[in-house]
N, C-alpha and C positions, 0 to 999 in steps of 0.2 A: 795197734794197727799202724802199718807203714805210713810214713810221711812220702809221698810220690811226686816226682818232678816229671811231666810230661813235655817232652820236645818234640816241636812240629814245625816243618817249614812248608808253608803254603805255597803251591803252584800259582801261576798267573790266574788259571782258570780252576775254580773250585771243583773238587772231584770227591770219589768215595772215602779217601783217606782222611779227608776232614771231617767227614761224618762219623767215622770209626773212633778218631781221636776224641771227639766231642762225646760220643756215646761212652766210652771208656771213663772219661772224667765224671759224667755224670753217675755212672754206675759205682765208681769207688767213693765218690761223695755220699751217695746213698747208704753205703756201709760203714761210714765212719771215718775213712781215710781222709787226711788233710792233702789236699791238691794243690800243686803250683804248677804254673806253665811257662815255658820259656816259647816263643814263636817269632819266626821271621817270615817275611812274605817276598816272593819273587818280583812281585810289582814294585818293590821299593825302588826309588830312583838312585840307584848305585853306579849305574855305568855298566857296559858289557864286559870291559877289561877287568874292572875290579870284582865284578860277580865271577867271572871264569878264574881269577886267582884266589877268591874266597872259597870256591868249591873244593881246593885242595886242603886249605887250612885257615881257618878264621881265628885271628888272636883275639877278636872281640867275643866271639861265642866261647872261646877257651878261658878267658878272664872272667865273663859273667856267669857261666855255668858254675865254675868254681866258687865263686863269690855266693850264688845261691845257695849251693850244697851246703856251705858252712853257715850262712845266715840262718837258713829254713831248716838245718838239721836234716837234711833230705836223707831217707833210708834206701830208696830205688830210684833211679833214673830210667824211665820209659821213653825210648824214641820211636818216633813214627816215621819221619822223612827227615833227610838232611840237604837235599839238594836244592839250591846251590848253596844260600848263604849260611847256613848253619855250620854245614859240613862236617865231617867226621872228626873234627876237633872236639866236639862234645864227648866221645868216646875216651879220648887223652885226658880230658878235664875229669872225668868221673873216676877213671882209674888213678889218677893222681891224688883224688881225694879219698881214695878208698871205699868208693861207694859202688855197689853192684850196678851193672847196666844191661838193658836188654832193649832189642831193636825188634819190631814188628815189621815182617818183610812184606810189604804191600805189592811188591812186584818183583822182576827177575833182573833187576839192573845190576847186580854184583856179578853176574855170569853174562849179561846180554846188555851191550849199551842202549839199545832201544828200551829195555825192560820188558818186553812183550814176547821174545821168542818168535818173532813174526817179521817177515821181510818179502817185499815184492808178491804180495798177494798170497803167500803162503807160510806155513811154519817154517822157522830157520833155527837151527842149533849149531850152526858152523862154527861159532867161536867156542864152544864146548868142545866139539868133535875135532876141530882143526886148531885155529888160533885166532886171536883179536884181530888179526890183521883183515879179516873177512869184513869185519863192523867198519873197518877204514875205508875198504873198497865199496862197500855199499852206502856209506855215510849214513850209518844208521840211526844217529842221533839227530833228529830234526832236518835231516838231509844236508848237514853240514859236516865237512870233513874236520874242521877246526874243533867243533864242539864235540864230535864223535872221538877225536883224539884225546880231548880233555877228559871226558868220561873214563876212557880206556886208561889213561895214565893215573889219573885219581885212583881207580879201583886196584892198579899194580903197585902204587907208592905204598897205600895203606895195607895191602896185603904183605908186601915185603917187610913191613914195619913190624908185622905181628900183632898188630891191635886187634884184629878179629878173634885170635886165640883168647883175649880178655873180654870179649863181649858175648853175650847170650843172644841168641836169637828165637823168636817166635814164629814159626811157619803156620800158616792157616790151614794148610792140608798136607797130608803125607805125601801127596802128589808133588806139591811144591817143594818139600823137602828133599825129594829125589832128584827135581831137576836142578836145585841149587847146591847138590851135593860136593863136597871139595873145598868147602869155606873154612874148614878147621876153626870152629867156633868154641868158645868156653862151655855154653850149654845150648842144648837143642831141646825145643818143647814144640808140642802141636797144640793151637788154640785157634778154633775158628772165630770169625766174627760173630756178633750177634745183633739183634735189632729190637727195640722196644715195641711191643705189640700196638697196632693201632686199636682204639677203642671199638671198632667195628668187628675186628677179630675176635673180641672177648666175650661178645654176645652172639646174636643171629646174623651171621654174614649176609645171608640172602636178603633178610628184612632191612639190614642197614644198606646194602646196595640199592634197594629201592629208592633210596633218596639220593643217590650218586648220579653223575652226568651220564646219560645216554640209558640209564637202567629202565626207563619206561618205553624205550624204543627196542629196535631189534638187538638181541644178544650179542655182544662184542668181545673180541679177543684183543689182548694189548701188547704193544711192544714198548718196553719202559727204558729210557737211557738215550745214549748216544747214537745218532742215524750216522753209520759209517760202515766201511767194508768190514773191520775187525768185528762188528757186532752182527754181520749178516742181513744187514737191512735190506740189500736188493733180493736176497735169496728168498727172505720172508714176503715181500712185496709180489714177487712171482707166483709163489704158490698160493696166495689169497687172490691175485687176479684171476687165477684158474678156479677156485673153488667157490668165488663169489662170496664167501661168508664177511660179515662185518669185522674191520680191523682198524684199531685207533694206534697210530704212533704217537708217543708223547716224548719228546726231546728234540734237541738239535743237533746238528753236527755237519760235517763236510759233505755228506751225501744227501742233505735234506733238499737242496735245490733239484738235483737228479731225481729224487723221489718224487717230488711236486711234478715234474715233467713226465715222468712216466704214468702218474696218475691221470694226468691230464690228457697226453697222448692216447692212452687205452680207454679213455673215457669211463674210468672206474669210479661207480659211485659208493661202493662198498669199503674203499679205504681212505682214511682221512688223518690228517696230521693236526696236532693241536698245539705245537710248539713246546719249549720248555716252559714247565710248571714248577710251582712250589713243591716242597717235599708233602706238605699237607695236602695239597689239591692231587698230587699225583698218586698218594695213598688212597684217597677218596675215589679216583678213578680205577685204580687197582682191586678195591673191594668189590666193585661192580662187575669186574671182567669173569667170562667164563673161565679163562685161563690165561696165563702170563705166556708170552713166547720168547724163547731164548734160542738163539742161534749163532752163538760166537764162532768165529773162524779162527781164533787163537785159543791159548789154553786158559786164560784168566787165571787170575791168582784165588779168586774165591768166586763170589756170585751173590753180592747183596740182595739183587732183585729176587732172586729165588726164595732166600729165607725171608723177606719182607711179604712176598706172596703167602708162603706158608703161614706166616703169623696172622694173616686175614682168611686162612681157610681157602686160599686160591690155589688150585692146581697148576702145574707147570708143564708145557710142552717144551721140551729142551732137546738140542742137539746131542747126541751121545758122544761127546768129545770133552777132554780136558775137566776142569773142576766144575763147571757147570753141569755136564752130564753125569759126574759123579754125586752130585747133591740130589738128582731126581731119581727115585725110584720107579722103575718102569712098570705101570699098571698098577701102582700103590699110591705115589704121591702126584703122579702125573703120567706122561707119556714121552719116550725117547725117540728120536728118529736119526738115521744117518744124514749126514750133512750135504743136503741137496734140497732144492725147491721141490722135487718129486717126492723125497722121503718126508717133508713136511707136509705135503697136500695129504699123504697116507696117514700119517700121524694126526691130523687134525680130524679126518674121517673116522678113525679109530676111536679118538677122543669122543666124537659125537655119538657113539654107541655104547661108551662106557657108563658106569654109573657114578654121574658127578657128585653126588651127595657123599657117596663113600670115599671117593678121592678127596674131596674137600675135609673130611674128618680126618683122614690120614696125613694131609698136608699139614694140619693144625697140631696134631699129636707129635708129628716130626720135629714141628717148630719147638713144642713145649719141653720135648725129650732132650733136644740137642743144642737149640739155638736161642733160647730165652736168655734174658738178663741174670736170673738167679744161677743157672746152669754155668753160664759164662763166667760170672763172678767167682764160683767156686775153682773153677779152672785158672783164673789168673791170680787168685790169691794163694794157691797152690804153688805156682810159678814164683810168686814173690817170696813165698816163705821159703821155698828151695834155695832161691838166690842168697837170701838174708841169714839163713840157718836157722830160721825159727820153727821150721818144720821138721827137725832132726830130734 
């Protein structure tokens, strides 16, 4: 079994990348791999100037990674995020020590400064189709000209150094690989994310849901995650304001105050917000939902909420757009709609007439066949074996 070093730079606000890194560590340990972690956190008090300098190359990271590789006899270095403090120096360290290195690409930052292909309320691929100067004009990274320039320069420096040609990349979907084409990496693999099934999904979902929040009241639909324009929060609220069906928003974000004002102004009794929940509480709420609602306005790089719903046998009503839309099979694991409040309204009415039990069974089967831990481990092990030569 390979000895694996997981490398991950935490953002100031926790997100899906943290969950994926943790899940893969648990998965590998459960199959007998020796796991080691190298982590940094952007919340560390290092100062803005030092952080900006570190994003290009961190001597600390370079030295510590090399030392870890030698001391722990690492076979594979698996990177999840390097921005800001770890920096791409981790790749140079692994290559110097002669150890294969792979990075899971959780966003589009190597081709888009914002990492989202989204600007001014619309999908934007100007930097791919034209040049990176478009990102400077739009101040695409956090609205800052300086930070946007730093991200663009960082990508350019390491591309010109040729380091990407020595790094393997894991794309979460074929769609992602197509959008990030032109990176000229050493090896290219497709491996989706996975999730551990909640206990409710392993037995009788409907019976388990009876003990969940709101289950003894009117059936509800659920929106899970950040409440912001990227997630289509306003679009969803408008559709449910019209159809009158019960809807719960679980999460926080920049549009939460506006959403609350909308609910109050319209006098809506069917829409409620419950704020940010622990993962455990969120899964309890999800288990009791009639369906998960997903209306992303950007491509997304995957769609963890969708496979979490599937693990619980919960169908998904999703916009037919980007990666989230690709995860849902219309009329099989859920219902898809065109990206508008009117489209969502029609999709919910269509869902109400469908066989929810059949959709639930199909959703659970989809999870077991494609997104379960065991299936994912076999995919990850195959990647490691190919990188280390053990599969030949």
